[in-house]
PyMOL Python script that loads the backbone (N, CA, C, O; Angstrom):
from pymol import cmd

cmd.read_pdbstr("""\
ATOM      1  N   MET A   1     145.298  61.121  49.233  1.00  0.00           N
ATOM      2  CA  MET A   1     146.395  62.038  49.079  1.00  0.00           C
ATOM      3  C   MET A   1     147.243  61.572  47.894  1.00  0.00           C
ATOM      4  O   MET A   1     147.537  60.384  47.761  1.00  0.00           O
ATOM      5  N   ALA A   2     147.627  62.505  47.049  1.00  0.00           N
ATOM      6  CA  ALA A   2     148.424  62.175  45.872  1.00  0.00           C
ATOM      7  C   ALA A   2     149.834  61.752  46.284  1.00  0.00           C
ATOM      8  O   ALA A   2     150.333  62.136  47.342  1.00  0.00           O
ATOM      9  N   GLU A   3     150.454  60.962  45.432  1.00  0.00           N
ATOM     10  CA  GLU A   3     151.788  60.434  45.743  1.00  0.00           C
ATOM     11  C   GLU A   3     152.815  61.550  45.888  1.00  0.00           C
ATOM     12  O   GLU A   3     153.701  61.468  46.739  1.00  0.00           O
ATOM     13  N   ASP A   4     152.706  62.601  45.060  1.00  0.00           N
ATOM     14  CA  ASP A   4     153.630  63.734  45.171  1.00  0.00           C
ATOM     15  C   ASP A   4     153.462  64.437  46.513  1.00  0.00           C
ATOM     16  O   ASP A   4     154.444  64.857  47.124  1.00  0.00           O
ATOM     17  N   GLU A   5     152.230  64.565  46.967  1.00  0.00           N
ATOM     18  CA  GLU A   5     151.970  65.192  48.261  1.00  0.00           C
ATOM     19  C   GLU A   5     152.558  64.353  49.393  1.00  0.00           C
ATOM     20  O   GLU A   5     153.116  64.892  50.348  1.00  0.00           O
ATOM     21  N   GLU A   6     152.429  63.029  49.282  1.00  0.00           N
ATOM     22  CA  GLU A   6     152.985  62.139  50.299  1.00  0.00           C
ATOM     23  C   GLU A   6     154.504  62.263  50.339  1.00  0.00           C
ATOM     24  O   GLU A   6     155.093  62.307  51.419  1.00  0.00           O
ATOM     25  N   ASP A   7     155.141  62.321  49.171  1.00  0.00           N
ATOM     26  CA  ASP A   7     156.593  62.481  49.123  1.00  0.00           C
ATOM     27  C   ASP A   7     157.013  63.805  49.746  1.00  0.00           C
ATOM     28  O   ASP A   7     157.977  63.860  50.509  1.00  0.00           O
ATOM     29  N   ALA A   8     156.289  64.868  49.420  1.00  0.00           N
ATOM     30  CA  ALA A   8     156.622  66.181  49.973  1.00  0.00           C
ATOM     31  C   ALA A   8     156.451  66.184  51.484  1.00  0.00           C
ATOM     32  O   ALA A   8     157.287  66.732  52.203  1.00  0.00           O
ATOM     33  N   GLN A   9     155.365  65.570  51.973  1.00  0.00           N
ATOM     34  CA  GLN A   9     155.142  65.519  53.411  1.00  0.00           C
ATOM     35  C   GLN A   9     156.218  64.687  54.090  1.00  0.00           C
ATOM     36  O   GLN A   9     156.712  65.056  55.156  1.00  0.00           O
ATOM     37  N   ARG A  10     156.581  63.568  53.478  1.00  0.00           N
ATOM     38  CA  ARG A  10     157.622  62.694  54.036  1.00  0.00           C
ATOM     39  C   ARG A  10     158.953  63.440  54.130  1.00  0.00           C
ATOM     40  O   ARG A  10     159.629  63.378  55.157  1.00  0.00           O
ATOM     41  N   LYS A  11     159.327  64.141  53.065  1.00  0.00           N
ATOM     42  CA  LYS A  11     160.572  64.917  53.068  1.00  0.00           C
ATOM     43  C   LYS A  11     160.538  66.003  54.131  1.00  0.00           C
ATOM     44  O   LYS A  11     161.534  66.235  54.816  1.00  0.00           O
ATOM     45  N   PHE A  12     159.398  66.669  54.273  1.00  0.00           N
ATOM     46  CA  PHE A  12     159.259  67.718  55.287  1.00  0.00           C
ATOM     47  C   PHE A  12     159.440  67.143  56.693  1.00  0.00           C
ATOM     48  O   PHE A  12     160.168  67.706  57.511  1.00  0.00           O
ATOM     49  N   LEU A  13     158.776  66.022  56.966  1.00  0.00           N
ATOM     50  CA  LEU A  13     158.880  65.409  58.290  1.00  0.00           C
ATOM     51  C   LEU A  13     160.298  64.918  58.570  1.00  0.00           C
ATOM     52  O   LEU A  13     160.797  65.076  59.684  1.00  0.00           O
ATOM     53  N   MET A  14     160.948  64.326  57.574  1.00  0.00           N
ATOM     54  CA  MET A  14     162.322  63.862  57.758  1.00  0.00           C
ATOM     55  C   MET A  14     163.263  65.043  58.026  1.00  0.00           C
ATOM     56  O   MET A  14     164.180  64.939  58.841  1.00  0.00           O
ATOM     57  N   ALA A  15     163.032  66.157  57.340  1.00  0.00           N
ATOM     58  CA  ALA A  15     163.859  67.348  57.548  1.00  0.00           C
ATOM     59  C   ALA A  15     163.656  67.942  58.938  1.00  0.00           C
ATOM     60  O   ALA A  15     164.523  68.651  59.450  1.00  0.00           O
ATOM     61  N   ASN A  16     162.513  67.650  59.544  1.00  0.00           N
ATOM     62  CA  ASN A  16     162.207  68.198  60.864  1.00  0.00           C
ATOM     63  C   ASN A  16     162.389  67.182  61.994  1.00  0.00           C
ATOM     64  O   ASN A  16     161.797  67.319  63.064  1.00  0.00           O
ATOM     65  N   GLY A  17     163.208  66.171  61.747  1.00  0.00           N
ATOM     66  CA  GLY A  17     163.614  65.286  62.818  1.00  0.00           C
ATOM     67  C   GLY A  17     162.824  64.004  62.998  1.00  0.00           C
ATOM     68  O   GLY A  17     163.081  63.269  63.951  1.00  0.00           O
ATOM     69  N   TRP A  18     161.875  63.704  62.126  1.00  0.00           N
ATOM     70  CA  TRP A  18     161.130  62.453  62.247  1.00  0.00           C
ATOM     71  C   TRP A  18     162.026  61.302  61.806  1.00  0.00           C
ATOM     72  O   TRP A  18     162.826  61.446  60.881  1.00  0.00           O
ATOM     73  N   THR A  19     161.888  60.172  62.467  1.00  0.00           N
ATOM     74  CA  THR A  19     162.665  58.986  62.102  1.00  0.00           C
ATOM     75  C   THR A  19     161.844  58.094  61.179  1.00  0.00           C
ATOM     76  O   THR A  19     160.632  58.265  61.044  1.00  0.00           O
ATOM     77  N   GLU A  20     162.519  57.146  60.551  1.00  0.00           N
ATOM     78  CA  GLU A  20     161.816  56.185  59.700  1.00  0.00           C
ATOM     79  C   GLU A  20     160.792  55.392  60.502  1.00  0.00           C
ATOM     80  O   GLU A  20     159.710  55.088  59.999  1.00  0.00           O
ATOM     81  N   LYS A  21     161.123  55.057  61.741  1.00  0.00           N
ATOM     82  CA  LYS A  21     160.198  54.305  62.595  1.00  0.00           C
ATOM     83  C   LYS A  21     158.933  55.117  62.864  1.00  0.00           C
ATOM     84  O   LYS A  21     157.830  54.574  62.810  1.00  0.00           O
ATOM     85  N   GLN A  22     159.079  56.396  63.150  1.00  0.00           N
ATOM     86  CA  GLN A  22     157.914  57.244  63.389  1.00  0.00           C
ATOM     87  C   GLN A  22     157.055  57.358  62.133  1.00  0.00           C
ATOM     88  O   GLN A  22     155.827  57.321  62.210  1.00  0.00           O
ATOM     89  N   LEU A  23     157.698  57.496  60.981  1.00  0.00           N
ATOM     90  CA  LEU A  23     156.948  57.571  59.728  1.00  0.00           C
ATOM     91  C   LEU A  23     156.227  56.270  59.436  1.00  0.00           C
ATOM     92  O   LEU A  23     155.110  56.280  58.919  1.00  0.00           O
ATOM     93  N   PHE A  24     156.862  55.137  59.767  1.00  0.00           N
ATOM     94  CA  PHE A  24     156.233  53.831  59.575  1.00  0.00           C
ATOM     95  C   PHE A  24     154.935  53.762  60.381  1.00  0.00           C
ATOM     96  O   PHE A  24     153.899  53.354  59.856  1.00  0.00           O
ATOM     97  N   TYR A  25     154.990  54.158  61.652  1.00  0.00           N
ATOM     98  CA  TYR A  25     153.795  54.094  62.481  1.00  0.00           C
ATOM     99  C   TYR A  25     152.739  55.114  62.065  1.00  0.00           C
ATOM    100  O   TYR A  25     151.546  54.874  62.251  1.00  0.00           O
ATOM    101  N   LEU A  26     153.155  56.234  61.512  1.00  0.00           N
ATOM    102  CA  LEU A  26     152.201  57.197  60.967  1.00  0.00           C
ATOM    103  C   LEU A  26     151.450  56.578  59.792  1.00  0.00           C
ATOM    104  O   LEU A  26     150.231  56.709  59.688  1.00  0.00           O
ATOM    105  N   GLU A  27     152.185  55.905  58.910  1.00  0.00           N
ATOM    106  CA  GLU A  27     151.563  55.260  57.760  1.00  0.00           C
ATOM    107  C   GLU A  27     150.670  54.096  58.187  1.00  0.00           C
ATOM    108  O   GLU A  27     149.607  53.887  57.602  1.00  0.00           O
ATOM    109  N   VAL A  28     151.087  53.342  59.194  1.00  0.00           N
ATOM    110  CA  VAL A  28     150.257  52.252  59.729  1.00  0.00           C
ATOM    111  C   VAL A  28     148.961  52.820  60.282  1.00  0.00           C
ATOM    112  O   VAL A  28     147.887  52.263  60.054  1.00  0.00           O
ATOM    113  N   GLY A  29     149.059  53.917  61.004  1.00  0.00           N
ATOM    114  CA  GLY A  29     147.868  54.550  61.565  1.00  0.00           C
ATOM    115  C   GLY A  29     146.897  55.026  60.496  1.00  0.00           C
ATOM    116  O   GLY A  29     145.684  54.866  60.630  1.00  0.00           O
ATOM    117  N   ARG A  30     147.436  55.607  59.444  1.00  0.00           N
ATOM    118  CA  ARG A  30     146.582  56.073  58.343  1.00  0.00           C
ATOM    119  C   ARG A  30     145.884  54.906  57.652  1.00  0.00           C
ATOM    120  O   ARG A  30     144.683  54.962  57.387  1.00  0.00           O
ATOM    121  N   ALA A  31     146.641  53.850  57.364  1.00  0.00           N
ATOM    122  CA  ALA A  31     146.053  52.680  56.707  1.00  0.00           C
ATOM    123  C   ALA A  31     145.011  52.017  57.607  1.00  0.00           C
ATOM    124  O   ALA A  31     143.971  51.568  57.127  1.00  0.00           O
ATOM    125  N   SER A  32     145.289  51.956  58.909  1.00  0.00           N
ATOM    126  CA  SER A  32     144.340  51.376  59.865  1.00  0.00           C
ATOM    127  C   SER A  32     143.032  52.158  59.867  1.00  0.00           C
ATOM    128  O   SER A  32     141.948  51.573  59.864  1.00  0.00           O
ATOM    129  N   PHE A  33     143.141  53.473  59.872  1.00  0.00           N
ATOM    130  CA  PHE A  33     141.951  54.316  59.876  1.00  0.00           C
ATOM    131  C   PHE A  33     141.110  54.074  58.628  1.00  0.00           C
ATOM    132  O   PHE A  33     139.891  53.923  58.710  1.00  0.00           O
ATOM    133  N   GLU A  34     141.771  54.039  57.470  1.00  0.00           N
ATOM    134  CA  GLU A  34     141.023  53.841  56.219  1.00  0.00           C
ATOM    135  C   GLU A  34     140.352  52.474  56.162  1.00  0.00           C
ATOM    136  O   GLU A  34     139.188  52.365  55.777  1.00  0.00           O
ATOM    137  N   LEU A  35     141.089  51.430  56.545  1.00  0.00           N
ATOM    138  CA  LEU A  35     140.484  50.095  56.524  1.00  0.00           C
ATOM    139  C   LEU A  35     139.327  50.009  57.513  1.00  0.00           C
ATOM    140  O   LEU A  35     138.303  49.394  57.215  1.00  0.00           O
ATOM    141  N   ASP A  36     139.477  50.613  58.677  1.00  0.00           N
ATOM    142  CA  ASP A  36     138.399  50.607  59.660  1.00  0.00           C
ATOM    143  C   ASP A  36     137.179  51.351  59.123  1.00  0.00           C
ATOM    144  O   ASP A  36     136.043  50.930  59.340  1.00  0.00           O
ATOM    145  N   TYR A  37     137.415  52.441  58.434  1.00  0.00           N
ATOM    146  CA  TYR A  37     136.317  53.237  57.891  1.00  0.00           C
ATOM    147  C   TYR A  37     135.535  52.458  56.832  1.00  0.00           C
ATOM    148  O   TYR A  37     134.305  52.496  56.807  1.00  0.00           O
ATOM    149  N   TYR A  38     136.257  51.753  55.957  1.00  0.00           N
ATOM    150  CA  TYR A  38     135.595  51.064  54.851  1.00  0.00           C
ATOM    151  C   TYR A  38     135.161  49.633  55.156  1.00  0.00           C
ATOM    152  O   TYR A  38     134.217  49.136  54.540  1.00  0.00           O
ATOM    153  N   HIS A  39     135.831  48.961  56.094  1.00  0.00           N
ATOM    154  CA  HIS A  39     135.550  47.545  56.332  1.00  0.00           C
ATOM    155  C   HIS A  39     135.035  47.240  57.731  1.00  0.00           C
ATOM    156  O   HIS A  39     134.627  46.111  58.002  1.00  0.00           O
ATOM    157  N   ARG A  40     135.046  48.202  58.604  1.00  0.00           N
ATOM    158  CA  ARG A  40     134.549  48.078  59.982  1.00  0.00           C
ATOM    159  C   ARG A  40     134.954  46.788  60.668  1.00  0.00           C
ATOM    160  O   ARG A  40     136.126  46.620  61.005  1.00  0.00           O
ATOM    161  N   TRP A  41     134.030  45.877  60.883  1.00  0.00           N
ATOM    162  CA  TRP A  41     134.277  44.693  61.710  1.00  0.00           C
ATOM    163  C   TRP A  41     135.263  43.725  61.090  1.00  0.00           C
ATOM    164  O   TRP A  41     135.888  42.941  61.803  1.00  0.00           O
ATOM    165  N   ASP A  42     135.413  43.765  59.790  1.00  0.00           N
ATOM    166  CA  ASP A  42     136.324  42.848  59.106  1.00  0.00           C
ATOM    167  C   ASP A  42     137.661  43.491  58.755  1.00  0.00           C
ATOM    168  O   ASP A  42     138.447  42.900  58.015  1.00  0.00           O
ATOM    169  N   ALA A  43     137.932  44.676  59.264  1.00  0.00           N
ATOM    170  CA  ALA A  43     139.132  45.412  58.872  1.00  0.00           C
ATOM    171  C   ALA A  43     140.409  44.654  59.210  1.00  0.00           C
ATOM    172  O   ALA A  43     141.333  44.617  58.397  1.00  0.00           O
ATOM    173  N   ASP A  44     140.480  44.051  60.390  1.00  0.00           N
ATOM    174  CA  ASP A  44     141.704  43.322  60.758  1.00  0.00           C
ATOM    175  C   ASP A  44     141.893  42.089  59.873  1.00  0.00           C
ATOM    176  O   ASP A  44     143.021  41.744  59.524  1.00  0.00           O
ATOM    177  N   LEU A  45     140.808  41.433  59.514  1.00  0.00           N
ATOM    178  CA  LEU A  45     140.893  40.271  58.625  1.00  0.00           C
ATOM    179  C   LEU A  45     141.311  40.687  57.219  1.00  0.00           C
ATOM    180  O   LEU A  45     142.062  39.976  56.552  1.00  0.00           O
ATOM    181  N   TYR A  46     140.822  41.836  56.774  1.00  0.00           N
ATOM    182  CA  TYR A  46     141.180  42.354  55.462  1.00  0.00           C
ATOM    183  C   TYR A  46     142.675  42.686  55.426  1.00  0.00           C
ATOM    184  O   TYR A  46     143.355  42.386  54.445  1.00  0.00           O
ATOM    185  N   ALA A  47     143.183  43.303  56.492  1.00  0.00           N
ATOM    186  CA  ALA A  47     144.612  43.623  56.570  1.00  0.00           C
ATOM    187  C   ALA A  47     145.451  42.345  56.601  1.00  0.00           C
ATOM    188  O   ALA A  47     146.510  42.282  55.976  1.00  0.00           O
ATOM    189  N   ALA A  48     144.984  41.337  57.320  1.00  0.00           N
ATOM    190  CA  ALA A  48     145.695  40.054  57.364  1.00  0.00           C
ATOM    191  C   ALA A  48     145.731  39.414  55.977  1.00  0.00           C
ATOM    192  O   ALA A  48     146.729  38.802  55.597  1.00  0.00           O
ATOM    193  N   ARG A  49     144.650  39.555  55.230  1.00  0.00           N
ATOM    194  CA  ARG A  49     144.600  39.023  53.863  1.00  0.00           C
ATOM    195  C   ARG A  49     145.599  39.771  52.968  1.00  0.00           C
ATOM    196  O   ARG A  49     146.270  39.156  52.140  1.00  0.00           O
ATOM    197  N   LEU A  50     145.695  41.084  53.134  1.00  0.00           N
ATOM    198  CA  LEU A  50     146.667  41.861  52.361  1.00  0.00           C
ATOM    199  C   LEU A  50     148.099  41.459  52.723  1.00  0.00           C
ATOM    200  O   LEU A  50     148.977  41.431  51.861  1.00  0.00           O
ATOM    201  N   ALA A  51     148.328  41.148  54.002  1.00  0.00           N
ATOM    202  CA  ALA A  51     149.652  40.688  54.439  1.00  0.00           C
ATOM    203  C   ALA A  51     149.984  39.338  53.795  1.00  0.00           C
ATOM    204  O   ALA A  51     151.107  39.121  53.340  1.00  0.00           O
ATOM    205  N   ALA A  52     149.007  38.441  53.761  1.00  0.00           N
ATOM    206  CA  ALA A  52     149.228  37.126  53.142  1.00  0.00           C
ATOM    207  C   ALA A  52     149.488  37.269  51.647  1.00  0.00           C
ATOM    208  O   ALA A  52     150.338  36.569  51.098  1.00  0.00           O
ATOM    209  N   ASN A  53     148.773  38.162  50.990  1.00  0.00           N
ATOM    210  CA  ASN A  53     148.986  38.394  49.553  1.00  0.00           C
ATOM    211  C   ASN A  53     150.381  38.941  49.297  1.00  0.00           C
ATOM    212  O   ASN A  53     151.053  38.529  48.351  1.00  0.00           O
ATOM    213  N   ALA A  54     150.819  39.876  50.147  1.00  0.00           N
ATOM    214  CA  ALA A  54     152.165  40.443  49.985  1.00  0.00           C
ATOM    215  C   ALA A  54     153.228  39.369  50.175  1.00  0.00           C
ATOM    216  O   ALA A  54     154.218  39.338  49.444  1.00  0.00           O
ATOM    217  N   LEU A  55     153.030  38.489  51.151  1.00  0.00           N
ATOM    218  CA  LEU A  55     153.981  37.411  51.394  1.00  0.00           C
ATOM    219  C   LEU A  55     154.011  36.443  50.207  1.00  0.00           C
ATOM    220  O   LEU A  55     155.079  35.980  49.805  1.00  0.00           O
ATOM    221  N   ALA A  56     152.850  36.145  49.656  1.00  0.00           N
ATOM    222  CA  ALA A  56     152.781  35.246  48.504  1.00  0.00           C
ATOM    223  C   ALA A  56     153.486  35.840  47.288  1.00  0.00           C
ATOM    224  O   ALA A  56     154.031  35.109  46.461  1.00  0.00           O
ATOM    225  N   GLU A  57     153.473  37.165  47.182  1.00  0.00           N
ATOM    226  CA  GLU A  57     154.137  37.837  46.069  1.00  0.00           C
ATOM    227  C   GLU A  57     155.624  38.059  46.343  1.00  0.00           C
ATOM    228  O   GLU A  57     156.347  38.549  45.476  1.00  0.00           O
ATOM    229  N   GLY A  58     156.085  37.699  47.547  1.00  0.00           N
ATOM    230  CA  GLY A  58     157.492  37.865  47.890  1.00  0.00           C
ATOM    231  C   GLY A  58     157.855  39.250  48.372  1.00  0.00           C
ATOM    232  O   GLY A  58     159.032  39.610  48.391  1.00  0.00           O
ATOM    233  N   ASP A  59     156.869  40.033  48.761  1.00  0.00           N
ATOM    234  CA  ASP A  59     157.091  41.406  49.231  1.00  0.00           C
ATOM    235  C   ASP A  59     157.184  41.397  50.755  1.00  0.00           C
ATOM    236  O   ASP A  59     156.169  41.522  51.440  1.00  0.00           O
ATOM    237  N   ALA A  60     158.399  41.249  51.289  1.00  0.00           N
ATOM    238  CA  ALA A  60     158.600  41.147  52.735  1.00  0.00           C
ATOM    239  C   ALA A  60     158.240  42.448  53.453  1.00  0.00           C
ATOM    240  O   ALA A  60     157.658  42.423  54.537  1.00  0.00           O
ATOM    241  N   GLU A  61     158.588  43.576  52.848  1.00  0.00           N
ATOM    242  CA  GLU A  61     158.282  44.861  53.490  1.00  0.00           C
ATOM    243  C   GLU A  61     156.773  45.122  53.509  1.00  0.00           C
ATOM    244  O   GLU A  61     156.242  45.627  54.498  1.00  0.00           O
ATOM    245  N   GLY A  62     156.090  44.781  52.429  1.00  0.00           N
ATOM    246  CA  GLY A  62     154.634  44.915  52.387  1.00  0.00           C
ATOM    247  C   GLY A  62     153.976  44.007  53.405  1.00  0.00           C
ATOM    248  O   GLY A  62     153.007  44.391  54.060  1.00  0.00           O
ATOM    249  N   HIS A  63     154.506  42.798  53.535  1.00  0.00           N
ATOM    250  CA  HIS A  63     153.982  41.859  54.527  1.00  0.00           C
ATOM    251  C   HIS A  63     154.129  42.426  55.930  1.00  0.00           C
ATOM    252  O   HIS A  63     153.188  42.366  56.721  1.00  0.00           O
ATOM    253  N   ARG A  64     155.296  42.974  56.249  1.00  0.00           N
ATOM    254  CA  ARG A  64     155.547  43.575  57.558  1.00  0.00           C
ATOM    255  C   ARG A  64     154.580  44.734  57.822  1.00  0.00           C
ATOM    256  O   ARG A  64     154.039  44.871  58.920  1.00  0.00           O
ATOM    257  N   PHE A  65     154.377  45.556  56.803  1.00  0.00           N
ATOM    258  CA  PHE A  65     153.483  46.700  56.943  1.00  0.00           C
ATOM    259  C   PHE A  65     152.051  46.253  57.231  1.00  0.00           C
ATOM    260  O   PHE A  65     151.428  46.742  58.174  1.00  0.00           O
ATOM    261  N   TRP A  66     151.527  45.328  56.426  1.00  0.00           N
ATOM    262  CA  TRP A  66     150.138  44.903  56.598  1.00  0.00           C
ATOM    263  C   TRP A  66     149.942  44.093  57.879  1.00  0.00           C
ATOM    264  O   TRP A  66     148.856  44.114  58.458  1.00  0.00           O
ATOM    265  N   GLU A  67     150.970  43.386  58.326  1.00  0.00           N
ATOM    266  CA  GLU A  67     150.890  42.702  59.627  1.00  0.00           C
ATOM    267  C   GLU A  67     150.767  43.729  60.750  1.00  0.00           C
ATOM    268  O   GLU A  67     150.012  43.523  61.700  1.00  0.00           O
ATOM    269  N   ALA A  68     151.507  44.834  60.643  1.00  0.00           N
ATOM    270  CA  ALA A  68     151.415  45.896  61.647  1.00  0.00           C
ATOM    271  C   ALA A  68     150.031  46.535  61.626  1.00  0.00           C
ATOM    272  O   ALA A  68     149.479  46.852  62.679  1.00  0.00           O
ATOM    273  N   VAL A  69     149.470  46.725  60.439  1.00  0.00           N
ATOM    274  CA  VAL A  69     148.117  47.284  60.323  1.00  0.00           C
ATOM    275  C   VAL A  69     147.101  46.324  60.939  1.00  0.00           C
ATOM    276  O   VAL A  69     146.207  46.750  61.670  1.00  0.00           O
ATOM    277  N   ALA A  70     147.235  45.034  60.645  1.00  0.00           N
ATOM    278  CA  ALA A  70     146.316  44.038  61.207  1.00  0.00           C
ATOM    279  C   ALA A  70     146.405  44.024  62.730  1.00  0.00           C
ATOM    280  O   ALA A  70     145.386  43.917  63.412  1.00  0.00           O
ATOM    281  N   ALA A  71     147.615  44.133  63.264  1.00  0.00           N
ATOM    282  CA  ALA A  71     147.789  44.157  64.718  1.00  0.00           C
ATOM    283  C   ALA A  71     147.161  45.412  65.326  1.00  0.00           C
ATOM    284  O   ALA A  71     146.599  45.359  66.420  1.00  0.00           O
ATOM    285  N   ALA A  72     147.257  46.525  64.627  1.00  0.00           N
ATOM    286  CA  ALA A  72     146.660  47.769  65.124  1.00  0.00           C
ATOM    287  C   ALA A  72     145.139  47.695  65.126  1.00  0.00           C
ATOM    288  O   ALA A  72     144.488  48.327  65.958  1.00  0.00           O
ATOM    289  N   LEU A  73     144.574  46.936  64.210  1.00  0.00           N
ATOM    290  CA  LEU A  73     143.121  46.841  64.096  1.00  0.00           C
ATOM    291  C   LEU A  73     142.507  45.719  64.938  1.00  0.00           C
ATOM    292  O   LEU A  73     141.310  45.732  65.227  1.00  0.00           O
ATOM    293  N   ARG A  74     143.337  44.752  65.325  1.00  0.00           N
ATOM    294  CA  ARG A  74     142.840  43.595  66.068  1.00  0.00           C
ATOM    295  C   ARG A  74     142.266  44.052  67.403  1.00  0.00           C
ATOM    296  O   ARG A  74     142.921  44.797  68.132  1.00  0.00           O
ATOM    297  N   PRO A  75     141.058  43.618  67.734  1.00  0.00           N
ATOM    298  CA  PRO A  75     140.479  43.996  69.024  1.00  0.00           C
ATOM    299  C   PRO A  75     141.371  43.551  70.173  1.00  0.00           C
ATOM    300  O   PRO A  75     141.962  42.473  70.125  1.00  0.00           O
ATOM    301  N   ARG A  76     141.467  44.374  71.198  1.00  0.00           N
ATOM    302  CA  ARG A  76     142.327  44.067  72.343  1.00  0.00           C
ATOM    303  C   ARG A  76     141.804  42.836  73.073  1.00  0.00           C
ATOM    304  O   ARG A  76     140.595  42.640  73.194  1.00  0.00           O
ATOM    305  N   GLY A  77     142.721  42.015  73.555  1.00  0.00           N
ATOM    306  CA  GLY A  77     142.355  40.834  74.307  1.00  0.00           C
ATOM    307  C   GLY A  77     142.095  39.619  73.446  1.00  0.00           C
ATOM    308  O   GLY A  77     141.727  38.563  73.959  1.00  0.00           O
ATOM    309  N   ILE A  78     142.283  39.752  72.123  1.00  0.00           N
ATOM    310  CA  ILE A  78     142.059  38.611  71.227  1.00  0.00           C
ATOM    311  C   ILE A  78     143.407  38.219  70.656  1.00  0.00           C
ATOM    312  O   ILE A  78     144.098  39.046  70.061  1.00  0.00           O
ATOM    313  N   ALA A  79     143.784  36.968  70.833  1.00  0.00           N
ATOM    314  CA  ALA A  79     145.073  36.484  70.365  1.00  0.00           C
ATOM    315  C   ALA A  79     145.106  36.424  68.842  1.00  0.00           C
ATOM    316  O   ALA A  79     144.069  36.307  68.189  1.00  0.00           O
ATOM    317  N   ALA A  80     146.309  36.505  68.290  1.00  0.00           N
ATOM    318  CA  ALA A  80     146.463  36.471  66.832  1.00  0.00           C
ATOM    319  C   ALA A  80     146.161  35.105  66.269  1.00  0.00           C
ATOM    320  O   ALA A  80     146.243  34.904  65.057  1.00  0.00           O
TER     321      ALA A  80
END
""", "prot")
cmd.dss("prot")
cmd.show_as("cartoon", "prot")
cmd.util.cbc("prot")
cmd.orient("prot")
């Protein structure tokens, strides 16, 4: 999806009562789906690597986002 389309969709959802928290989880869900589609069994590890890279670059918000994606992809019953 193009960046302009994402901005338009975000503005539309915000105008219709969506909160920032709901949008965050929508974006986490989308990223989780894409990583699962392309990386399958290693998707959670790939997301964890992206979180570590964001932290190394000093991007706290990116780190938080990729940690949430990694948690969404982590198989249930397996500790972090």
